[in-house]
C-alpha positions, 0 to 999 in steps of 0.5 A: 657527703658523696654528692651535693644537691643542685639547687633549683633541680632534682639532680645531685652532682659528685663531690670531689677535693675540687669542691674542698674549701678548707685547707687539709690537715696535710695542707698545713703541715707542709706549710709548717716544714713538715712531710705527711702521706695520705692514702684513699682518703675520700674527697682528695681527687685531684691529689694536692700537691704537698709535702710528702704523698697523696693517693687520692680516695673514693672520688678519684675515677680510678688508677687509670687518671692521675691519683697519685702526687707525686704522679710518678708514685703510681708506677713506683707503687705498682712496681713495688707491690703490684696492682693498687686498687683505690675501690674493688667495685663490688656492687656490680658482683653483688648485684647479680649475687656473685658474692664469692667474687665481691668477698675476693676483691675486697680482701685483695684490695685491702692486701694491696692497700697494705701493702702500699701502707708498708712500702711508703711507711719504709720507704718514704719521709713522713710526720703524718701518715693517713691511711682509710681502710675501706674494706670494714665498710664495703664488706658490711654494707653488702654481707650484713644479711648473710651474718645477721639472723634478725636482718629482714634480708636473712638468706639461710643458705647464704649465711652457712657459706658467707656468714663469716665475711665480716668477721675475716676482714676485721680479723685480717685489719686487726692482725695487720694493725697490731703488726704496724704497732709493734713496728712503730717506736714509742714517740709515734701515736696510732690513732684509730677512727671509725665513720660510722658503725653497722648494724 
């Protein structure tokens, strides 16, 4: 989980990659002489030194930290794609009712993540490539009440404006995955996994 209860207290602490006890799949592959790229997977900060690349996920304090391995990758990525976004920070927008800004932030982070994958996939060696897209999670957590008339907080006026925001994210990601699939050779397996549903 993202937090861990501190025993004998009512407090919790944030969990990070430093708490991971078992070897990661990219560590196992590194020791077998294989190369991996891991992008935006939770609990990967600080990024592990592996045979390959790690771009830390949600537990990273931000792009001002050393969030990549190797460290110089952050600058290379910025030169190649522009700003990289670990987390779009939309909670502050939605708390203040700024749903336009929240939607734009989610879509921008998604576009930049797609650009990062395309750049690294075509410029770096890899045997395993893992990427976590958080856009579907973010958009559903904050926009479901605009889409679903049975939601207890359903907002008909907001629905007219934001009711298709979830659909837009899924359409964009589906189109991108379709294009990626067409680029992969027949010997490469493409696996899609969801950490949970929504509703």
